[in-house]
Structure formats: structure tokens, C-alpha cells
DRENFI-43898 format. One record per atom (N, C-alpha, C): residue number from 1; x, z, y negated. Coordinates in pm, whole numbers. Layout:
REM DRENFI-43898
   n     c1     c3     c2
 NUM      X      Z      Y
...
***
This chain:
REM DRENFI-43898
   n     c1     c3     c2
   1   3126    350    818
   1   3197    439    729
   1   3158    408    585
   2   3113    502    509
   2   3076    483    370
   2   3192    521    280
   3   3206    449    167
   3   3312    480     71
   3   3248    511    -62
   4   3312    597   -144
   4   3256    632   -275
   4   3242    509   -362
   5   3149    513   -459
   5   3122    401   -546
   5   3244    362   -628
   6   3332    459   -661
   6   3445    428   -748
   6   3557    353   -676
   7   3551    346   -542
   7   3654    275   -468
   7   3615    129   -456
   8   3698     38   -504
   8   3670   -104   -496
   8   3757   -167   -391
   9   3724   -292   -360
   9   3804   -361   -259
   9   3947   -378   -305
  10   3969   -390   -438
  10   4105   -404   -488
  10   4189   -282   -455
  11   4128   -163   -470
  11   4203    -42   -439
  11   4229    -30   -290
  12   4134    -78   -208
  12   4154    -75    -64
  12   4271   -164    -24
  13   4278   -283    -84
  13   4387   -373    -54
  13   4520   -316   -100
  14   4518   -251   -219
  14   4641   -190   -270
  14   4691    -81   -176
  15   4599      0   -125
  15   4637    105    -31
  15   4697     45     95
  16   4639    -68    139
  16   4690   -133    259
  16   4832   -182    238
  17   4861   -239    118
  17   4994   -288     89
  17   5097   -175     84
  18   5056    -62     22
  18   5146     53     15
  18   5179    104    154
  19   5077    113    239
  19   5099    162    375
  19   5193     70    451
  20   5175    -60    430
  20   5260   -156    499
  20   5405   -145    455
  21   5428   -135    323
  21   5563   -126    269
  21   5632      2    313
  22   5556    112    317
  22   5613    240    359
  22   5658    234    504
  23   5574    172    586
  23   5607    163    728
  23   5733     79    750
  24   5743    -30    674
  24   5859   -118    689
  24   5987    -49    641
  25   5979     27    532
  25   6097     94    478
  25   6142    209    567
  26   6051    272    637
  26   6084    391    715
  26   6151    357    846
  27   6127    238    901
  27   6183    203   1032
  27   6257     71   1017
  28   6390     78   1010
  28   6470    -42    989
  28   6465   -130   1113
  29   6436   -260   1090
  29   6438   -356   1199
  29   6310   -359   1280
  30   6213   -270   1251
  30   6087   -272   1327
  30   5981   -340   1243
  31   5878   -393   1309
  31   5768   -458   1239
  31   5645   -370   1244
  32   5562   -380   1138
  32   5439   -300   1133
  32   5328   -385   1074
  33   5212   -391   1141
  33   5100   -471   1094
  33   5042   -408    968
  34   5013   -491    868
  34   4954   -440    745
  34   4812   -390    772
  35   4775   -288    698
  35   4643   -228    715
  35   4548   -293    616
  36   4451   -369    664
  36   4354   -438    578
  36   4222   -363    580
  37   4141   -379    475
  37   4010   -315    475
  37   3927   -361    593
  38   3853   -270    652
  38   3767   -306    765
  38   3643   -379    714
  39   3570   -440    806
  39   3448   -511    768
  39   3346   -416    705
  40   3334   -296    760
  40   3238   -199    704
  40   3279   -157    564
  41   3410   -145    539
  41   3457   -109    405
  41   3432   -221    306
  42   3452   -345    349
  42   3425   -458    261
  42   3276   -468    229
  43   3190   -443    328
  43   3046   -445    304
  43   3007   -336    204
  44   3064   -215    224
  44   3034   -106    132
  44   3079   -140     -9
  45   3194   -207    -21
  45   3244   -246   -153
  45   3151   -347   -218
  46   3101   -443   -140
  46   3008   -543   -194
  46   2881   -479   -244
  47   2831   -380   -169
  47   2710   -308   -210
  47   2735   -227   -338
  48   2851   -164   -346
  48   2881    -79   -461
  48   2903   -162   -588
  49   2952   -283   -574
  49   2965   -370   -691
  49   2828   -392   -755
  50   2725   -410   -669
  50   2593   -445   -719
  50   2521   -327   -782
  51   2536   -208   -725
  51   2456    -94   -771
  51   2477    -61   -919
  52   2601    -55   -971
  52   2615    -29  -1114
  52   2592   -152  -1199
  53   2580   -271  -1135
  53   2557   -392  -1211
  53   2680   -442  -1284
  54   2798   -399  -1245
  54   2921   -442  -1310
  54   3021   -485  -1205
  55   3127   -551  -1251
  55   3233   -589  -1159
  55   3208   -725  -1098
  56   3313   -783  -1044
  56   3307   -915   -983
  56   3322   -900   -832
  57   3213   -926   -762
  57   3217   -909   -616
  57   3249  -1037   -542
  58   3285  -1144   -613
  58   3310  -1272   -547
  58   3423  -1262   -444
  59   3531  -1194   -481
  59   3644  -1184   -388
  59   3606  -1103   -264
  60   3522  -1002   -283
  60   3477   -923   -169
  60   3391  -1007    -75
  61   3298  -1083   -133
  61   3213  -1170    -50
  61   3296  -1276     21
  62   3399  -1328    -47
  62   3484  -1428     16
  62   3558  -1369    135
  63   3606  -1244    119
  63   3675  -1177    229
  63   3580  -1154    347
  64   3456  -1118    316
  64   3356  -1100    422
  64   3326  -1233    491
  65   3311  -1339    411
  65   3281  -1471    466
  65   3393  -1519    558
  66   3517  -1489    522
  66   3631  -1536    600
  66   3652  -1457    729
  67   3615  -1328    726
  67   3655  -1241    836
  67   3542  -1166    907
  68   3428  -1153    841
  68   3322  -1064    894
  68   3186  -1132    878
  69   3150  -1220    969
  69   3029  -1300    953
  69   2902  -1215    950
  70   2892  -1114   1036
  70   2772  -1031   1038
  70   2757   -953    907
  71   2866   -888    864
  71   2860   -810    742
  71   2836   -900    620
  72   2886  -1023    626
  72   2864  -1117    517
  72   2715  -1148    505
  73   2647  -1175    618
  73   2504  -1203    615
  73   2424  -1083    564
  74   2466   -963    605
  74   2398   -842    558
  74   2413   -830    406
  75   2535   -853    355
  75   2560   -843    211
  75   2480   -946    134
  76   2476  -1069    183
  76   2403  -1176    112
  76   2254  -1143    105
  77   2195  -1101    219
  77   2053  -1065    219
  77   2025   -949    125
  78   2115   -850    128
  78   2096   -734     40
  78   2103   -775   -107
  79   2208   -849   -143
  79   2228   -886   -283
  79   2117   -977   -333
  80   2063  -1062   -245
  80   1958  -1155   -286
  80   1830  -1083   -323
  81   1808   -962   -271
  81   1684   -889   -297
  81   1706   -758   -372
  82   1826   -734   -421
  82   1854   -607   -487
  82   1841   -615   -638
  83   1812   -734   -691
  83   1793   -749   -835
  83   1651   -794   -862
  84   1601   -766   -981
  84   1467   -806  -1018
  84   1460   -957  -1029
  85   1354  -1015   -974
  85   1336  -1160   -982
  85   1188  -1191   -967
  86   1155  -1319   -981
  86   1015  -1358   -966
  86    968  -1338   -823
  87   1062  -1345   -727
  87   1028  -1324   -585
  87   1053  -1178   -551
  88    951  -1097   -570
  88    965   -953   -550
  88    872   -906   -440
  89    926   -834   -343
  89    848   -781   -232
  89    871   -632   -223
  90    762   -554   -222
  90    773   -409   -217
  90    773   -356    -74
  91    730   -436     22
  91    717   -391    160
  91    842   -426    241
  92    908   -323    294
  92   1022   -347    382
  92    978   -422    508
  93    859   -390    558
  93    807   -456    677
  93    790   -606    653
  94    745   -642    533
  94    726   -783    501
  94    861   -854    493
  95    962   -787    439
  95   1096   -845    434
  95   1146   -874    575
  96   1123   -781    665
  96   1163   -804    805
  96   1089   -924    862
  97    963   -939    824
  97    884  -1053    870
  97    938  -1186    821
  98   1005  -1184    706
  98   1066  -1305    652
  98   1201  -1334    715
  99   1245  -1248    806
  99   1373  -1272    874
  99   1493  -1211    806
 100   1471  -1122    708
 100   1582  -1054    641
 100   1647   -958    740
 101   1781   -952    742
 101   1852   -865    836
 101   1804   -721    822
 102   1784   -654    938
 102   1735   -516    938
 102   1831   -424    863
 103   1962   -449    877
 103   2060   -365    807
 103   2047   -379    656
 104   2017   -502    610
 104   1998   -527    467
 104   1873   -456    417
 105   1766   -462    497
 105   1641   -397    458
 105   1660   -246    450
 106   1738   -189    542
 106   1766    -46    538
 106   1838     -9    408
 107   1933    -92    366
 107   2004    -67    240
 107   1908    -77    121
 108   1819   -175    123
 108   1721   -190     16
 108   1625    -71     12
 109   1588    -20    130
 109   1502     97    136
 109   1572    219     78
 110   1703    234    106
 110   1779    346     52
 110   1785    340   -101
 111   1785    218   -155
 111   1787    200   -301
 111   1649    211   -363
 112   1546    224   -281
 112   1410    230   -334
 112   1353     95   -371
 113   1416    -13   -323
 113   1370   -148   -355
 113   1248   -188   -271
 114   1228   -125   -156
 114   1114   -151    -72
 114   1082    -26      8
 115    963    -21     65
 115    921     95    143
 115    860     49    275
 116    871    134    376
 116    814    107    507
 116    677    174    521
 117    595    117    609
 117    476    187    655
 117    357    180    563
 118    273    284    572
 118    142    283    508
 118    149    271    357
 119    253    328    294
 119    259    325    149
 119    267    183     98
 120    332     93    173
 120    342    -46    131
 120    218   -126    169
 121    151    -88    277
 121     37   -165    325
 121    -94   -120    263
 122    -94    -10    189
 122   -218     48    140
 122   -289    -41     40
 123   -220   -140    -19
 123   -282   -223   -121
 123   -383   -320    -61
 124   -376   -349     68
 124   -465   -446    130
 124   -581   -379    201
 125   -684   -458    241
 125   -798   -402    315
 125   -757   -365    456
 126   -834   -278    518
 126   -811   -242    657
 126   -898   -332    744
 127   -834   -400    838
 127   -905   -491    925
 127   -943   -422   1057
 128  -1041   -474   1130
 128  -1084   -409   1255
 128   -969   -388   1352
 129   -957   -267   1399
 129   -853   -232   1497
 129   -712   -262   1448
 130   -693   -258   1316
 130   -559   -270   1261
 130   -497   -407   1267
 131   -574   -512   1255
 131   -519   -647   1260
 131   -437   -682   1137
 132   -357   -787   1148
 132   -279   -840   1037
 132   -370   -922    948
 133   -364   -900    817
 133   -448   -973    724
 133   -414  -1121    719
 134   -515  -1205    701
 134   -495  -1350    696
 134   -395  -1390    588
 135   -393  -1314    476
 135   -305  -1348    365
 135   -163  -1298    387
 136   -139  -1222    493
 136     -4  -1177    528
 136     58  -1263    637
 137    -24  -1346    701
 137     19  -1419    820
 137    133  -1516    791
 138    135  -1576    674
 138    239  -1675    642
 138    379  -1616    660
 139    394  -1490    622
 139    524  -1424    633
 139    563  -1390    776
 140    472  -1415    872
 140    499  -1384   1013
 140    495  -1510   1100
 141    515  -1626   1037
 141    515  -1752   1112
 141    622  -1748   1222
 142    584  -1798   1339
 142    676  -1797   1452
 142    663  -1675   1540
 143    575  -1581   1503
 143    555  -1461   1583
 143    412  -1457   1637
 144    392  -1380   1742
 144    258  -1362   1799
 144    193  -1240   1734
 145     76  -1259   1676
 145      8  -1153   1603
 145   -142  -1161   1627
 146   -209  -1052   1590
 146   -355  -1051   1587
 146   -394  -1058   1439
 147   -458  -1167   1399
 147   -488  -1195   1258
 147   -638  -1182   1234
 148   -673  -1121   1120
 148   -814  -1104   1084
 148   -838  -1154    942
 149   -960  -1196    917
 149   -996  -1238    782
 149  -1144  -1267    770
 150  -1196  -1274    647
 150  -1337  -1303    625
 150  -1366  -1452    650
 151  -1471  -1480    724
 151  -1508  -1616    757
 151  -1548  -1693    631
 152  -1488  -1810    613
 152  -1526  -1900    504
 152  -1606  -2019    557
 153  -1562  -2073    672
 153  -1635  -2184    733
 153  -1587  -2205    875
 154  -1672  -2269    957
 154  -1636  -2312   1092
 154  -1672  -2459   1099
 155  -1571  -2546   1087
 155  -1595  -2689   1075
 155  -1569  -2758   1209
 156  -1672  -2823   1262
 156  -1659  -2894   1389
 156  -1630  -3041   1361
 157  -1526  -3095   1427
 157  -1490  -3235   1412
 157  -1479  -3298   1551
 158  -1441  -3425   1555
 158  -1422  -3493   1683
 158  -1305  -3436   1761
 159  -1214  -3368   1691
 159  -1097  -3310   1757
 159  -1118  -3167   1805
 160  -1217  -3099   1751
 160  -1240  -2960   1786
 160  -1304  -2885   1671
 161  -1287  -2753   1672
 161  -1347  -2668   1569
 161  -1238  -2595   1493
 162  -1251  -2594   1360
 162  -1154  -2531   1272
 162  -1224  -2416   1199
 163  -1180  -2294   1230
 163  -1240  -2174   1170
 163  -1149  -2128   1056
 164  -1197  -2140    933
 164  -1119  -2107    815
 164  -1156  -1969    762
 165  -1053  -1887    734
 165  -1077  -1753    682
 165   -997  -1733    553
 166  -1046  -1642    471
 166   -978  -1608    346
 166  -1003  -1708    236
 167   -970  -1835    260
 167   -997  -1947    172
 167  -1054  -2060    256
 168  -1134  -2144    193
 168  -1196  -2252    269
 168  -1116  -2382    255
 169  -1137  -2472    349
 169  -1082  -2607    341
 169  -1132  -2673    213
 170  -1049  -2742    134
 170   -913  -2789    166
 170   -800  -2702    108
 171   -826  -2580     69
 171   -721  -2495     10
 171   -606  -2476    109
 172   -484  -2498     62
 172   -366  -2479    148
 172   -338  -2332    171
 173   -405  -2242     98
 173   -383  -2099    114
 173   -467  -2039    225
 174   -551  -2119    288
 174   -640  -2068    392
 174   -562  -2034    519
 175   -625  -1957    608
 175   -575  -1939    744
 175   -678  -2002    837
 176   -630  -2080    936
 176   -722  -2154   1021
 176   -696  -2125   1169
 177   -803  -2085   1238
 177   -801  -2077   1385
 177   -846  -2213   1437
 178   -768  -2275   1526
 178   -799  -2408   1576
 178   -835  -2403   1724
 179   -951  -2464   1757
 179   -995  -2477   1895
 179  -1004  -2626   1925
 180   -900  -2682   1990
 180   -901  -2825   2019
 180  -1004  -2858   2126
 181  -1082  -2963   2097
 181  -1181  -3015   2192
 181  -1279  -2908   2239
 182  -1311  -2816   2150
 182  -1403  -2707   2184
 182  -1507  -2693   2072
 183  -1632  -2674   2112
 183  -1739  -2645   2017
 183  -1770  -2496   2024
 184  -1792  -2435   1909
 184  -1823  -2292   1904
 184  -1969  -2270   1871
 185  -2020  -2158   1917
 185  -2153  -2115   1875
 185  -2149  -2082   1726
 186  -2257  -2103   1654
 186  -2259  -2072   1511
 186  -2218  -1926   1485
 187  -2138  -1905   1382
 187  -2094  -1770   1345
 187  -2170  -1728   1220
 188  -2224  -1608   1223
 188  -2304  -1558   1111
 188  -2219  -1551    983
 189  -2269  -1605    873
 189  -2197  -1596    746
 189  -2169  -1450    708
 190  -2055  -1427    647
 190  -2018  -1292    606
 190  -1946  -1213    713
 191  -1924  -1274    829
 191  -1855  -1205    939
 191  -1705  -1201    913
 192  -1641  -1105    977
 192  -1494  -1099    982
 192  -1452  -1145   1120
 193  -1356  -1236   1127
 193  -1311  -1286   1256
 193  -1164  -1250   1278
 194  -1128  -1226   1403
 194   -991  -1193   1440
 194   -953  -1274   1564
 195   -827  -1309   1573
 195   -778  -1380   1690
 195   -631  -1351   1712
 196   -588  -1364   1836
 196   -449  -1334   1872
 196   -379  -1460   1922
 197   -255  -1478   1878
 197   -177  -1593   1920
 197    -56  -1611   1831
 198     12  -1722   1848
 198    132  -1750   1768
 198     93  -1815   1635
 199    149  -1762   1528
 199    125  -1815   1395
 199    225  -1927   1368
 200    177  -2036   1310
 200    269  -2142   1271
 200    218  -2209   1144
 201    305  -2284   1079
 201    271  -2356    956
 201    263  -2505    984
 202    159  -2570    931
 202    145  -2715    944
 202    102  -2771    810
 203    190  -2851    750
 203    165  -2910    619
 203    123  -2804    519
 204    191  -2690    523
 204    167  -2584    426
 204     54  -2489    458
 205    -20  -2516    566
 205   -134  -2432    604
 205    -94  -2341    720
 206   -131  -2214    711
 206   -102  -2119    817
 206   -210  -2129    923
 207   -169  -2145   1050
 207   -265  -2174   1155
 207   -234  -2097   1282
 208   -334  -2097   1371
 208   -317  -2040   1505
 208   -407  -2119   1600
 209   -350  -2168   1709
 209   -429  -2241   1808
 209   -481  -2144   1914
 210   -609  -2161   1947
 210   -672  -2079   2050
 210   -747  -2171   2146
 211   -756  -2131   2272
 211   -823  -2215   2372
 211   -955  -2157   2419
 212   -970  -2026   2412
 212  -1090  -1960   2465
 212  -1178  -1911   2350
 213  -1296  -1969   2331
 213  -1384  -1923   2223
 213  -1420  -1776   2234
 214  -1424  -1724   2358
 214  -1458  -1583   2377
 214  -1350  -1490   2322
 215  -1227  -1544   2302
 215  -1117  -1461   2251
 215  -1124  -1443   2101
 216  -1210  -1521   2034
 216  -1227  -1505   1890
 216  -1320  -1387   1865
 217  -1268  -1282   1807
 217  -1347  -1161   1781
 217  -1432  -1181   1655
 218  -1555  -1143   1664
 218  -1646  -1156   1549
 218  -1698  -1018   1514
 219  -1667   -974   1394
 219  -1707   -841   1345
 219  -1803   -856   1228
 220  -1910   -775   1233
 220  -2011   -782   1127
 220  -2027   -646   1062
***
């Protein structure tokens, strides 16, 4: 249920008190439960506090925290990304990748704070068969993806082969495909490589472990 911007949580509480008093006065000796704002109304009030940039929403957030855990998390995620800051993301899809609640992202999209789909992704290169860019992978840690990037090096060690894309070792910004105890055939310089698997972070480096060298796609 949506409420107009001019309705605040204070007015909702006042209405609840009036309704309660009226019910008690009308029926002598009977009890009537007070009408409190619903969780959806409190969430709407928290959002409306932020949009005009005025008002104190602390009491609203406290009420959400005490009574409505889901709506509280939605409000916190929304409020954290609804103001200008150094941490600014234009892609709604990327926000979802960071674990932001879908309901919060929908609210941000309604405000024009982020956009879904091609309009947000158009700033990056197109990878073979629509793979996820190596520089986007960090935001998808913990998920299974197909990642692509320009080959920087393929370093063979006693532990296996480390294929670095986007940035080369020792840059922490690189993406690395790891083949433990496996030697790879030389890869032509200038190639684009893609691989599928679970993305994870290790000491600040975004990585993916692979076991089958044939699963590493090489595009020229």
C-alpha cells in the first residue's frame, strides 16, 4: 500500500490513537486493540522522508527495526544508495550483484538512481557470446558466471597455471583463472579468454578455479 508523500509516520500514529480512543469511548466496558501503522506504511514513510531531503526518519527506522525486520532491511539498503556519495553505481543489475535487496533496487530504479539492462551495460565492451567482463566479476563473487577478458599472461608454476586477464600479476585488480597441477598449451598473445565457474576473492584478487584446460575458451 502506498501513501502520499505528505503523510508522515507521526500522522499515522496520531490516526491510530484517535481510532483507539473513539472505539473505547463508544463501547463501555469493552476493549479494542489500537490501530498501529503497518510495516508497509512505515516503509513508505521512511522512503518519503528521504525523497524531499527533509524531516527526521530516525523514529520511523526505529519502529521498522523493532517490528518489521524485512522492511527495515529494505529501507536501510534504499537509504544507503539514495543519496549522492563517492560510492555511486548506475546499474541496478550491479546493485543486485552486490546483494542489495531486490525491493530496494526497485525503489531506486523508480527514483532514477539506477537502471536495468542494456542502458547500464552499454559502457563496457561486448564479450564473446555475452560473457561477464573480468572487471565486473568482483561484484559477483560467490556466484557461478562465465567471465571473459583480454589475456595478459599465463604463468606456469609448481602449483599449476595462472591465467591473468585484464591486468597482469601482481596487480590486485586482475582476474585470474587457476588450473591447479595443470600445464596449458601456450595461448597466443592478444587473445580473449573466457571460462565458467564460481567467482571468489582471495587476498583481494578475483579468481576462478578450473580443472579442464579444454573448458577455457580462447577467442582471437
